[in-house]
N, C-alpha and C positions, 0 to 999 in steps of 0.2 A: 127569447132569442135577442131582442136587441138589446139589453143588459151585456150577455157577454160578446157581441159585436162592438161595442163601445168600449170594453175594455181591450178587448185585443186591438183595436184601432188608436188605443192610447198608449199600448206599447211601443210603436213605434215612435213616441217622444220621451220616454222613456232612458233616461241617460245609463250608461255603465255606472257599473260602483267604483267609487276612489279607491279604495283596494286593488281591485283589477287594473285601474289605470296608471296606478302606480308599479304594480308589477311590469306592464307592459313599456314603462318607459315614457308613458304619457301625461308626464305631470301638469302640464300645462290645463290640459283638460279635467284634470283630476282637482286642480284647485278651483276650475271653473263650476265644478259640482259642488264642493264643499262649498265655493262664497253663497251660493242659492240656498244649500242645504243650513249652513251655521251662520249665515250673515257675515258681516262685513268686519266685525270686533272680535270674531272668534280666529285664534291661533290656529290659521291653516298649514302655515310651514311648518309648525309644530307636529299638527296632526301627520301632513304627509312624510315626516322624516320618520315617525313612530312605524306607520306603514315599512317604511325602509329597513329600518333595523328589525323590525319584526321578520320581514321574508330573507333579509340576510343571515339573521341569528339560525335562522333554519336549517342551511344549506341542503336545502331539499331540490329532489329534480321532480317534484309533484309527479309520483307515481303510487300505487298500490302499496309498494313495499315502505315506503315512509309513514305508514300505517303502525310497524311493526319493530319502530324506534322507541324506545321503554319510554322516554319523555312524552311522547304521543300518546302511546297505550296507555300510559296513566291518566293524561289529560283528557281521552276518550275514554275510559273507565269511567270518570266522575262525571261528563255529562252524560254519557249515556246511561248510566245508572238516575240520572236525575230525570230523564225521559222515560224510564219506566215506571220509577215512583209515580211521575206525575199521573200515567195512562192508569196505572192502578190505585189511585185515589178513587177511583170511579165518576170523576166529573162527565167524562163524556157518557156515562149510563144515567148520569142523573139528566143530562142534556138531551138526550134520545126520547128518555122515559119519565120526564117530567108529569106528564098530564097522569099518566098509568100509578105513578108511584104517589103523588097527592089522594087520586082517586079511593087507593088503597087503604093510603094512611087515614081515610076520613077526616080530609080538609074540609073545610064549610065553605071557600073560596073556589067559585068556577075555575075549573081548569086550564081553561082556554087564557083567561086572564090573569091566572097565578102565572103562567108559561111567561107572558108578556112582560108582568112584572120582575119577574126574574131576571129576563133579556136585558129590562132597562137597567135591572142594578149591577149586570156585567158590565156594558156598557160606562156606566160611568164609574164603576171601579176601575176601568182600564185606563180611564184618563186620569182619575188619581194616580194610579200605578206609575205613571209615565214621568209625575213630580216626586213619590215618592221613594221610587226604587233610587234616583240619585243620593237623596238625603242619607236614606237608611243600608245604601250599598245591596250588593246580589245575596248576602250571606241573611244580612238579617231579616231581607223581604222574605226572602224563602222562609226560614224558621217563623217567622210572624203569618205567613200563608198557612202554613202545614198546620199553626197552633191554633188557628183561628179554627180553619175546618175540623181539625178534630173534635174542638168542643162543640162545635156545630151538630156534627153527626153525632156525636157522642150524645147531646142533650136528646137529639130526635130519637136515638134508640132506647134512652130512656123515657122519656113520652109514650114511645108503643108499647113497652113493656107495662107500664104503668096502666096504660087505659086499658091494655086488654081487648075485651071485643066487643067494650061498652056502644051503644046505638041510642044516640048519636055518641060521636064522640067527644069527650070536654076539651075546653079550650082549643077546637079542631082548626083554629088560624097557626098554631106552632110549627105543624109541619111545613107550611108556604116559609114561615120567617127563617125556621133551622136550613131548609134547601136555597134559599136566598141567600143569605150569611156565609154557605156553602161554597156556591158558586161565583159569589161575590169576592170571598178569600182567594179561591180558587186565580181569579183573573192578576192577583195582587202581585204574585209571586210563583206559583206553582205551576203555572201556565207558561208567563214569558219568560222565565230564567234559564231554562234550557237552551230557546233559539236564540237569546243573547250570549249565553257563554260559548255555545257554538259558533259563534264569529269571533268572540273575543278570544279563547283561545288558541284557537290553530292558524297559522299562516295561509296567504291567500292560496299557497301553492297547492296545498294539501285541502283544502277547505271543500272541493268537490266529491274528494275522496271518502272524506269524513262524513257528510253528509249521506251521502250514501250507506255508509257502515249506519249512520244513526237511523235511516229510513227503516230498519230491520225492527228496531225497537217500536213504529207502530204496529206489527204483526202485536202486539198485547192490548191495541185498541179492540180489534176483531174479537179475540180470545174474550175478552172481558165483556163486549156485548153481548158474544153469543151466549158465552156461560149464563148471563142472567137472563135472556131471551130463553133459555134451557129451562134454567131453573125457577123461573117465574111460575110456571105451572105445573112445580113440586113442590114449591115452597111459599109459605106465607109472607107477607110483605112483612111484617117484625121480624123473621130471620134475616131476610135479605137487606133491610138497613142496619142490621145490628155489624153484619158480613160487610157490609160497606164499609 
């Protein structure tokens, strides 16, 4: 109760976003917000001009019909596809069922401790991603993230198939290592890039409509999670990990 209330009260001190302020002609307020965010050595005027150019070039009235324009549809298809791929990587399932997956995989490490380790790695990866993404760019960060994730999940699938039903499992720390690398890789590009592009690709006037359309992609999370919950009672863990 106390934490949600504190977050609610903090929202009263949260300023409007600079793109919105520029859109409404409140450039002075936008400049003050950018000064707090970027610092006095940043090119504030250049950033404000970029916001102006983006909104001016869109010729948009800010209605849902703007989503049907060819250039918007193209960008919307790209970003929505990234969202759908992000959800279908299975990272939400791994986050929700870490303990169950490790237990079924025969991990020798306590499930609660393993979950804490994975979460710590995710936080560290998120901090590293904030520096890495500006150096590598959005596309390379996404490719790196997917590549590492595929390699770690593939290694886990090979391990489970090779270990079979042995009890105890040989090298039982491998499942934790693979899941930790997977979740860390997700945080580097698979997860943040779609959200970043949804802000960078679309002008402020239609961004609310774009976000509404993209919210539908979140249905994939429920489908994926419910599918795992249903199949867990009918399928062994080896097959599930291979599918994920």
